[in-house]
C-alpha positions in Angstrom: 9.4 5.1 26.6 10.3 2.3 28.9 8.7 -0.5 27.5 10.4 0.2 23.7 14.0 0.5 25.1 13.4 -2.5 27.3 12.1 -4.2 24.1 14.9 -3.0 22.2 18.0 -4.1 24.6 16.1 -7.4 24.8 16.1 -7.9 21.2 19.6 -6.8 20.8 20.9 -9.3 23.5 18.9 -11.9 21.8 20.2 -11.8 18.2 21.5 -15.3 17.0 25.1 -15.1 16.9 25.9 -17.4 14.0 26.2 -16.0 10.6 23.3 -16.7 8.0 23.5 -18.9 5.2 25.1 -17.5 2.0 22.6 -16.0 0.0 22.5 -16.6 -4.3 24.4 -14.4 -5.8 24.3 -12.7 -9.6 26.3 -10.0 -11.2 24.9 -7.2 -13.2 27.1 -6.9 -16.5 27.9 -3.6 -17.5 27.2 -2.2 -21.0 27.7 0.9 -22.9 25.2 3.2 -22.8 22.4 2.7 -25.4 23.6 -1.1 -26.0 19.6 -1.7 -24.9 16.9 -0.7 -27.2 13.6 -0.9 -24.9 11.2 -3.0 -26.8 10.6 -6.1 -24.8 12.7 -8.3 -27.2 16.0 -9.8 -25.7 17.7 -9.6 -29.0 20.9 -7.7 -28.0 24.0 -9.4 -28.0 24.7 -7.9 -24.5 21.8 -10.1 -23.1 23.9 -13.2 -23.5 27.1 -12.1 -22.1 24.9 -11.9 -18.7 24.7 -14.6 -16.3 21.1 -16.8 -16.2 19.2 -16.8 -12.9 16.6 -19.8 -13.2 13.6 -19.3 -10.7 12.3 -22.1 -9.0 8.6 -23.4 -7.9 7.8 -21.9 -4.4 4.2 -22.1 -4.5 2.4 -24.3 -4.0 5.0 -27.2 -4.4 8.4 -25.8 -3.6 11.0 -27.1 -5.6 9.1 -29.1 -8.1 9.8 -28.6 -11.7 7.2 -26.9 -13.8 6.8 -26.3 -17.5 6.9 -22.4 -16.5 10.5 -22.1 -17.3 11.4 -18.9 -16.3 15.2 -17.3 -17.0 16.4 -13.4 -15.7 19.5 -12.0 -17.0 20.8 -8.7 -15.4 22.8 -5.8 -17.0 23.8 -2.3 -16.2 24.7 0.9 -17.8 25.9 4.2 -16.2 22.2 5.2 -14.9 20.1 2.2 -15.8 19.3 -1.2 -14.2 18.1 -3.7 -17.0 16.7 -7.3 -16.4 15.8 -9.4 -19.2 13.2 -12.1 -18.1 12.1 -14.9 -20.4 8.9 -16.6 -19.2 8.4 -20.3 -21.0 4.3 -20.8 -21.3 2.9 -23.7 -23.1 -0.5 -22.2 -23.5 -0.2 -18.5 -24.4 -4.0 -18.4 -24.9 -4.4 -18.4 -21.2 -2.4 -15.9 -20.1 -4.2 -13.6 -17.5 -4.0 -9.7 -18.3 -6.9 -7.6 -16.8 -5.3 -4.3 -16.9 -2.3 -2.1 -18.3 -3.1 1.0 -16.0 -0.1 2.2 -14.1 -0.1 1.2 -10.5 -3.1 -1.1 -10.8 -3.5 -4.5 -8.8 -1.5 -7.4 -10.7 -2.3 -9.9 -8.3 -4.7 -11.5 -10.9 -2.1 -10.8 -13.6 0.6 -13.1 -15.4 3.3 -10.9 -14.0 6.9 -10.4 -13.0 8.2 -8.9 -9.4 11.6 -7.7 -9.0 12.3 -6.4 -5.4 15.7 -4.1 -5.0 17.1 -3.9 -1.4 19.4 -1.0 -2.2 20.5 0.1 1.2 21.5 -3.2 2.1 19.6 -3.2 5.4 17.0 -6.0 4.7 14.3 -3.7 5.9 13.5 -0.8 2.9 12.9 -1.6 -0.6 11.6 -1.1 -4.1 9.4 -3.2 -6.0 8.8 -3.2 -9.7 6.2 -5.6 -11.5 5.3 -5.9 -15.3 2.2 -8.1 -16.5 2.3 -9.8 -19.5 0.8 -6.9 -21.2 2.9 -4.5 -20.5 1.5 -2.5 -17.6 3.4 -1.8 -14.7 3.2 -1.1 -11.0 6.0 -0.1 -8.4 5.9 0.5 -4.8 8.2 0.7 -1.6 8.7 -1.8 1.3 8.9 -1.0 4.8 9.2 -3.1 8.1 6.1 -1.6 9.5 3.6 -3.3 6.9 3.8 -7.1 5.4 2.4 -5.6 2.2 4.4 -2.5 -0.1 2.8 0.8 -0.5 2.2 0.7 -4.3 1.0 4.9 -4.2 4.9 5.4 -4.8 5.9 6.4 -8.7 9.6 5.5 -9.3 11.1 6.6 -13.1 11.2 3.3 -14.9 10.0 1.6 -18.1 9.0 -2.1 -19.1 8.5 -3.7 -22.3 6.9 -7.0 -23.1 6.9 -9.4 -26.4 5.0 -12.6 -27.1 7.6 -15.3 -28.4 7.1 -18.8 -29.7 7.5 -20.0 -26.5 6.0 -17.7 -23.7 6.9 -14.0 -23.5 9.8 -11.7 -22.5 9.8 -8.7 -20.3 12.6 -6.1 -20.8 12.9 -3.6 -17.8 14.8 -0.8 -17.3 15.2 1.1 -13.8 16.6 4.5 -13.7 18.9 4.4 -10.6 18.8 8.3 -10.5 15.4 8.0 -8.8 16.6 5.2 -6.1 18.0 6.0 -2.9 21.4 4.0 -2.0 24.5 4.4 -0.3 27.4 5.8 -2.7 29.9 3.1 -1.5 27.4 0.6 -2.0 29.2 -2.4 -4.0 26.0 -5.0 -3.7 22.2 -4.8 -3.4 19.7 -7.0 -2.4 17.7 -8.7 -5.1 15.0 -11.3 -5.4 12.8 -12.1 -8.8 9.1 -13.8 -8.8 7.0 -15.2 -11.5 3.3 -15.3 -10.6 1.1 -17.7 -13.4 -2.6 -17.4 -12.1 -4.7 -20.0 -13.5 -2.7 -22.5 -11.6 -2.0 -20.0 -8.5 1.6 -20.8 -9.0 4.7 -18.8 -7.8 8.5 -19.3 -8.9 11.4 -17.2 -7.1 15.0 -16.9 -7.4 15.6 -17.1 -3.6 13.3 -18.0 -0.6 12.0 -21.2 -1.9 9.8 -22.2 0.9 5.7 -21.8 1.2 6.8 -19.5 4.4 8.7 -16.9 1.9 7.2 -13.9 0.9 9.0 -12.1 -2.1 8.4 -8.8 -0.3 10.7 -10.3 2.8 14.0 -8.6 2.1 15.5 -10.9 4.9 15.0 -13.4 2.0 16.8 -11.4 -0.8 19.6 -12.8 -2.7 23.0 -10.4 -3.7 23.5 -8.3 -7.0 26.8 -7.3 -7.5 28.2 -5.2 -10.3 26.2 -2.1 -8.8 29.1 0.3 -8.0 29.3 1.6 -11.8 26.0 3.8 -11.5 26.7 7.9 -11.9 24.3 10.1 -10.0 24.9 12.9 -11.9 25.2 16.5 -10.7 22.8 15.7 -8.2 20.4 18.2 -9.2 17.1 17.3 -10.9 13.9 20.1 -11.8 10.3 19.2 -12.2 8.3 22.0 -13.3 4.7 21.7 -13.9 2.1 24.1 -15.5 -1.8 23.7 -15.9 -4.7 25.5 -16.6 -7.8 24.9 -14.7 -11.7 25.8 -15.5 -14.7 25.2 -12.9 -18.0 26.1 -14.5 -19.2 26.0 -11.1 -18.4 29.6 -9.9 -17.2 30.3 -13.7 -13.2 30.1 -12.0 -9.9 30.0 -14.2 -7.0 29.8 -13.3 -3.3 28.9 -14.5 -0.6 27.9 -12.3 2.8 26.7 -12.1 5.0 25.2 -9.8 7.4 22.3 -9.5 10.4 20.3 -7.6 13.8 20.5 -7.3 16.0 17.5 -6.1 19.3 17.9 -5.1 21.8 14.9 -3.6 23.1 17.2 -0.7 25.7 13.5 -0.2 25.5 10.8 -2.7 23.3 8.7 0.0 21.0 11.8 0.9 18.6 14.1 -1.5 16.4 16.9 -0.6 13.7 18.0 -2.5 11.9 21.1 -2.7 8.9 21.6 -3.8 7.2 25.1 -4.5 3.3 25.7 -5.2 2.6 21.8 -5.5 -0.6 20.8 -7.2 -2.2 17.3 -7.0 -4.5 17.7 -9.2 -3.5 14.1 -11.3 -4.1 12.0 -8.0 -6.9 9.7 -8.2 -10.0 10.4 -6.2 -10.4 8.4 -3.4 -12.6 5.2 -3.4 -15.4 6.3 -0.8 -16.4 3.5 2.2 -19.4 3.1 3.9 -19.0 3.6 7.6 -20.8 2.2 10.3 -18.9 2.9 13.2 -18.2 5.8 15.4 -14.7 6.3 14.2 -13.1 7.6 11.3 -12.2 5.5 8.3 -8.5 5.4 6.7 -7.6 6.5 3.3 -4.4 5.8 1.3 -1.8 8.4 0.2 -2.1 9.2 -3.2 -0.2 12.4 -3.9 3.2 11.9 -5.3 5.2 14.3 -3.0 3.9 12.8 0.1 4.5 9.2 -1.3 7.9 9.3 -2.1 10.0 7.9 0.9 6.8 6.8 3.4 8.5 3.8 3.9 11.4 5.5 5.7 8.7 7.3 7.7 6.7 4.4 8.5 6.5 3.6 12.5 6.5 0.2 14.4 4.9 -3.0 13.2 1.4 -4.2 12.7 0.0 -0.5 13.2 -0.5 0.2 9.3 -2.2 -3.7 8.5 -4.6 -2.9 11.1 -5.8 1.1 10.8 -4.9 1.1 14.7 -2.4 4.3 15.1 -0.3 5.9 12.3 1.8 9.0 14.1 2.4 10.2 10.9 -0.3 10.3 8.4 0.5 12.3 5.2 -3.1 13.0 4.4 -3.3 15.3 7.3 -1.0 17.6 5.3 -3.1 19.9 2.7 -6.3 18.0 4.2 -8.3 19.7 6.9 -11.7 18.3 7.9 -12.2 16.8 4.3 -11.3 20.5 2.8 -8.2 21.2 0.7 -5.7 23.1 2.0 -3.3 25.1 -0.1 0.5 24.2 0.4 2.7 26.5 -0.2 6.4 24.9 -0.2 7.8 21.9 1.2 11.1 20.4 1.9 12.1 17.0 2.5 15.0 15.1 3.0 15.7 11.7 2.3 18.5 8.7 2.7 21.1 6.7 4.8 24.5 7.1 5.9 25.9 4.3 7.2 23.5 2.0 9.7 21.3 5.5 10.1 18.3 6.3 7.9 16.8 9.9 8.0 13.6 11.5 7.0 12.8 14.7 7.4 9.9 17.1 6.2 9.0 20.8 6.7 5.9 22.0 5.0 4.1 25.5 4.8 0.5 25.6 4.4 -1.4 28.5 3.4 -4.7 30.2 5.0 -8.5 28.7 4.5 -12.0 28.5 5.5 -11.3 25.8 7.9 -7.6 26.9 8.8 -4.8 29.2 9.6 -1.5 29.4 7.8 0.6 26.9 9.8 4.5 25.2 9.6 4.6 21.9 9.6 7.4 19.4 10.5 8.2 15.5 10.8 11.3 13.8 11.6 12.1 10.4 11.2 15.6 8.6 12.3 16.4 5.1 12.7 19.3 3.2 13.3 20.1 -0.6 12.4 21.8 -2.4 15.1 22.1 -5.7 13.5 20.7 -7.2 10.5 17.9 -8.6 12.7 17.3 -5.5 15.0 16.2 -1.8 13.8 15.6 1.2 16.4 14.2 4.6 15.3 12.9 7.7 16.7 9.9 10.0 14.9 9.2 13.3 15.9 6.1 15.7 14.5 5.5 19.7 15.4 2.4 21.5 14.5 -1.0 21.2 14.2 -2.7 21.3 10.5 -5.7 23.8 11.5 -2.6 26.2 12.9 -5.1 27.0 15.8 -3.1 25.2 18.8 0.6 24.0 19.3 1.4 20.3 19.0 4.2 17.9 19.1 4.8 14.3 18.9 7.4 12.2 20.0 8.0 8.4 19.6 10.6 5.6 19.7 10.1 2.0 18.2 12.2 -1.0 17.9 11.6 -3.8 15.2 13.4 -7.2 15.0 12.6 -9.9 12.5 14.1 -12.8 11.4 13.2 -15.6 8.6 15.3 -18.3 10.4 13.3 -18.9 13.4 13.2 -22.9 13.9 15.0 -23.1 10.9 13.2 -21.0 8.2 10.3 -19.6 9.9 9.4 -16.2 10.3 9.3 -14.3 13.4 8.8 -10.1 14.1 8.8 -8.5 17.4 8.3 -4.9 17.9 7.6 -2.4 20.2 6.8 1.3 20.4 6.2 4.2 23.0 4.8 7.9 22.4 3.9 10.9 24.2 2.4 14.3 22.7 2.3 17.7 24.2 -0.5 20.1 23.8 -3.2 22.1 26.1 -5.3 18.6 26.3 -5.7 17.8 30.3 -4.8 14.0 30.6 -2.8 11.3 29.5 -0.6 12.2 26.8 1.5 8.9 26.4 0.9 5.5 24.6 2.6 2.5 23.9 2.5 -1.1 22.2 4.0 -4.6 21.7 3.5 -7.1 18.9 4.9 -10.2 17.7 3.9 -12.2 14.6 4.7 -15.4 13.3 3.9 -15.4 9.3 3.8 -18.5 8.0 2.0 -20.8 5.6 0.5 -23.6 7.9 0.5 -21.8 11.3 0.2 -18.2 11.7 -0.6 -15.4 14.1 0.1 -12.4 16.0 -0.6 -10.9 19.2 -0.8 -7.0 19.6 -1.7 -4.5 22.6 -1.5 -1.1 22.9 -2.6 1.6 24.8 -3.3 5.0 23.9 -3.5 7.6 26.5 -6.9 9.9 26.5 -4.9 13.0 25.5 -2.5 11.5 22.8 -2.9 13.5 20.3 -0.8 13.1 17.1 -1.9 16.2 15.1 -0.4 15.0 12.2 -1.0 11.5 12.7 -4.3 8.8 12.5 -5.5 7.7 15.8 -9.4 6.8 15.5 -9.9 5.7 19.3 -7.4 7.6 22.2 -8.3 6.9 25.6 -8.3 3.2 25.0 -6.4 0.0 25.5 -6.5 -2.5 22.5 -6.0 -5.9 22.4 -5.8 -8.4 18.8 -5.1 -12.2 19.3 -4.9 -13.8 15.8 -4.2 -17.6 14.7 -4.9 -19.1 11.6 -4.5 -22.9 10.5 -3.9 -23.5 6.7 -3.4 -26.9 5.7 -3.4 -27.6 2.1 -4.8 -31.3 1.3 -2.9 -33.4 -1.3 -4.7 -36.8 -1.4 -8.4 -38.1 -1.0 -11.9 -36.6 -1.7 -10.4 -32.9 -0.6 -7.7 -32.6 -3.4 -10.2 -30.1 -5.3 -9.3 -27.6 -2.4 -5.5 -25.7 -2.8 -5.7 -24.5 1.1 -7.7 -24.1 3.8 -7.7 -21.0 6.1 -9.0 -21.6 9.9 -9.3 -18.2 11.4 -9.7 -17.2 14.9 -9.5 -13.6 15.9 -10.2 -11.7 19.3 -10.4 -7.9 19.3 -10.9 -6.2 22.3 -10.9 -2.4 23.4 -11.7 -1.2 26.8 -11.0 2.2 28.3 -7.9 3.1 30.7 -10.2 1.9 33.4 -10.4 -1.8 32.1 -14.3 -1.3 31.3 -14.7 -3.2 27.9 -16.1 -0.8 24.9 -16.0 -3.4 22.2 -15.3 -7.0 22.0 -15.2 -8.7 18.3 -14.5 -12.5 17.8 -14.1 -13.2 14.2 -14.1 -17.4 13.5 -14.0 -19.0 9.9 -15.4 -22.4 10.3 -15.0 -22.7 6.6 -13.0 -20.6 4.4 -11.0 -22.4 1.2 -9.2 -21.6 -1.9 -10.1 -24.2 -5.2 -7.5 -25.7 -7.3 -9.5 -23.7 -9.8 -9.1 -20.4 -8.1 -12.6 -20.1 -6.7 -12.9 -18.9 -3.1 -15.6 -20.0 -0.5 -15.7 -18.7 3.0 -18.2 -18.7 6.2 -17.7 -16.6 9.3 -19.4 -16.5 12.6 -18.7 -13.1 14.3 -19.9 -12.3 17.7 -20.0 -8.6 18.7 -20.1 -6.6 21.6 -20.2 -2.7 21.8 -20.9 -0.2 24.8 -22.2 3.0 23.9 -21.2 5.6 26.5 -23.0 8.8 24.4 -25.8 8.3 21.5 -24.6 7.2 18.5 -26.3 8.5 14.9 -26.0 5.6 12.8 -28.0 7.2 10.2 -29.6 10.5 9.5 -32.3 10.4 12.3 -31.7 6.9 13.3 -29.9 7.5 16.9 -29.0 4.4 19.0 -29.1 5.4 22.7 -26.6 4.7 25.5 -26.1 1.1 26.4 -24.3 -2.2 26.1 -25.1 -3.9 22.7 -24.3 -8.1 22.0 -25.2 -9.1 18.7 -23.8 -11.9 16.2 -22.7 -11.7 12.5 -22.8 -14.2 9.8 -20.8 -13.7 6.9 -20.6 -15.6 3.5 -18.1 -14.8 0.6 -18.0 -16.3 -2.7 -15.7 -15.5 -6.1 -14.5 -17.0 -8.9 -11.1 -17.4 -10.3 -8.9 -14.5 -10.3 -7.7 -15.5 -13.8 -10.5 -15.6 -16.0 -11.6 -12.4 -17.8 -15.1 -12.3 -16.2 -14.6 -12.3 -12.4 -17.7 -12.1 -10.3 -18.6 -12.6 -6.4 -20.5 -11.6 -3.4 -20.1 -10.9 0.3 -23.3 -11.2 2.2 -23.3 -10.5 5.9 -26.5 -11.1 8.0 -27.5 -11.4 11.3 -28.4 -9.1 14.7 -26.9 -5.7 14.9 -27.2 -3.5 17.9 -30.9 -3.8 19.0 -32.1 -4.8 15.5 -30.7 -6.4 12.6 -28.8 -5.5 9.6 -28.3 -7.2 6.1 -25.2 -6.1 4.1 -24.6 -7.3 0.2 -21.3 -6.2 -1.3 -21.6 -7.9 -5.0 -18.9 -7.2 -7.9 -18.5 -7.7 -11.3 -14.9 -7.2 -13.2 -14.5 -7.7 -17.1 -11.8 -7.5 -19.2 -11.2 -7.6 -22.8 -8.8 -6.8 -25.7 -5.7 -8.5 -23.5 -6.4 -5.9 -20.6 -6.9 -2.6 -22.7 -10.3 -2.6 -21.7 -11.6 -3.1 -18.1 -15.0 -2.7 -16.6 -14.8 -2.9 -12.7 -18.5 -2.6 -10.7 -19.3 -2.9 -7.2 -21.9 -2.0 -5.0 -22.6 -2.1 -1.2 -26.2 -2.0 0.1 -27.0 -2.1 3.9 -30.5 -2.8 5.2 -30.5 -1.9 8.7 -34.0 -2.4 10.7 -33.5 -0.9 14.6 -35.9 0.1 17.4 -34.8 3.7 16.5 -35.7 3.4 12.9 -34.9 1.7 9.8 -32.5 2.9 7.2 -30.9 2.0 3.3 -27.4 3.0 2.7 -25.8 2.4 -1.0 -22.6 2.9 -2.3 -22.2 2.4 -5.9 -18.6 2.5 -7.9 -18.0 2.0 -11.9 -14.7 2.3 -13.2 -14.1 1.8 -17.0 -10.7 2.3 -18.2 -9.4 1.7 -21.6 -5.8 1.5 -22.5 -4.4 2.5 -25.8 -1.1 1.3 -24.7 0.5 1.3 -21.1 1.5 4.8 -21.9 -1.7 6.4 -23.1 -4.8 5.5 -20.9 -8.0 7.0 -20.0 -10.5 6.1 -17.0 -13.2 7.1 -15.2 -14.5 6.2 -11.9 -18.4 7.3 -11.1 -19.5 6.7 -7.5 -22.6 7.4 -5.8 -23.3 7.3 -1.9 -27.1 7.5 -0.7 -25.8 8.7 2.9 -25.0 12.4 1.6 -26.7 11.7 -1.7 -23.3 12.9 -3.6 -22.4 11.6 -6.9 -19.1 12.4 -8.2 -17.2 11.6 -11.5 -13.5 11.3 -11.7 -12.2 10.7 -15.8 -8.8 11.1 -16.3 -6.3 11.1 -19.5 -2.9 10.2 -18.6 0.1 10.3 -21.6 3.5 8.9 -20.4 5.6 10.8 -22.9 8.9 9.0 -21.7 9.6 8.0 -18.1 9.6 11.1 -15.6 7.5 13.3 -18.3 3.9 13.0 -18.2 0.8 14.9 -19.5 -3.0 14.8 -17.8 -6.2 16.0 -18.9 -8.9 15.6 -15.4 -12.7 16.2 -15.6 -14.1 16.2 -12.1 -17.8 16.3 -11.7 -19.9 16.5 -8.5 -23.6 16.5 -7.5 -24.7 16.5 -4.1 -28.6 15.7 -3.3 -30.2 17.0 0.1 -32.0 13.8 1.6 -33.8 16.0 3.5 -35.0 18.6 1.3 -36.2 17.3 -2.1 -36.3 21.1 -3.5 -32.4 21.1 -3.1 -31.3 17.9 -5.0 -28.8 17.8 -7.7 -27.0 20.7 -6.5 -23.4 21.0 -8.5 -20.6 21.3 -6.1 -17.9 21.0 -8.8 -17.5 20.7 -12.7 -14.0 21.3 -13.5 -11.5 20.5 -16.4 -7.4 20.7 -15.5 -4.6 20.0 -18.1 -1.5 19.7 -16.5 2.2 19.2 -18.2 5.0 17.8 -15.8 8.5 17.3 -17.0 11.7 15.9 -15.3 15.1 17.4 -16.1 18.5 16.2 -14.4 21.8 17.2 -14.7 
């Protein structure tokens, strides 16, 4: 624990004494309940009473005028916060909308982003996005990652309308679904508009190329938030479903739900009983040519809520290095679903303290015994820059052994380093207890300088050979890992290179040693040419020398086993992609070169087509790997097709079909999602799976699932 404690003390002592510059301020004007009719038209007289925020160009030319004039107004009633956004656009025919589906990636669309720091800590926040077609996306911000977690779903809605001068968005956020201190009189706020055809961003605060909309240290101040009623603090969310699987001719009906109660105005407890996650989207499969487990994101609603509170350290999640609490360990053992009988979660803040507690009881299954699992997270804000915390976990998802984990971490961040630059420092230390012999401790330090022209980070982590977070994700215990990264990203403005928006010259050194100092892996990533053009295309060439030391045989493909030994090889990577703003997006990533004791060619083409203003979307992706090794040859294919049609942003049908040649598996996940109103959903889900034996031709196309599920979820509040 000593490294993190020393780092925390040093950072506390180094906190700047000078007060930061006063941020921009705006007041939410209170209106009577029912004043705003959510239709996208800002025609209620109340909108004219609100102060006007004007967004300013942030990227690519901070502070310069643009034709995309954008104004924002804020209203509130007793349980809603409203945003009215007026987006001027000189050419509506060029608006880019690729999707209306809930929680889809909107970075290719004309969209507006609202960021709220309801805790006032500049660390935990909410993200709300709406694109020009009315599609909505939301997420959670934490200091552990530079990107939000978009798997969280809040209760809110938004509508848009086209106007003679552009488009408008009307956003209504149900504040009863947010966590915030009971005595708060102001929240952090920032608003951004993105125009993809010009790769242009406008923001309210943080007018610098080094500023990110998700950096809560750069938010402005929203007042007028002290009138929200949190009701009686009781919310009941029952569900009912019916299921039939023709494989085995099994049918079932099921009921369950969640009960939420405000223990205090700032702390909420959620009890889930007999939960079901049938509506969760299927995982997007990945090809694994390594010896280690791959990371998959959490998509189950109960576990994604509050995930930013449980996040640990900084830089660990972004690189999938170490996640001490990985919620997919709950209810999933060795890839098999395990019934969760009940769970209790407590989340919230009290003064400088932030708390997260999770307790779950898992039932018996073919791969696990009944067991109880516990996770506890406690954070303390020392000052506006420094947060320290601890994380505890107890239990083993298999129910076969006793396991506990304890860790401490510290994160220090400023957006005023050397004027207006970003700097983040972090450290962590941990220890696990279980019957495994060996070193149960781990520690790490991290320093990041994430800015526009120059950026980089240094990460050093050590994991004991017996460090075992049973509820976590740690693919390589018994190692010391080094990661050094630097990037130089100039923006040409004159001469023959004006067609380039920005270059990205990158160098990264990754090395993994065992605890005795013997190198197991070394990877050097260089990008001699990496550029985005002014028209939105992307071109890249990378040179990647690799080194792998195998201490035991590695079966990289069925029947292809690499022997123990040291392998030096070099990969060459080429990438080309068309502009994100167009209805058609095509691209390809090709890697060639030596690979272990042979050669490997990888191709990853994709096609993305959108029609009818984002209502219809086809996404086709393929990865094909041709391996030619001394021990044998192999071909791996992963084909993925997603088709979605949005009758409206509230009624969407989507189908994801995947074929993985590695296990001969074909899967289809089709979903109808009907949002009856915010917090009230109907799902109709069809899952079909066929597995083909790659060794027995007579055992092909074996059905493993053919299920239909109908589910209704309804929220009641008092």
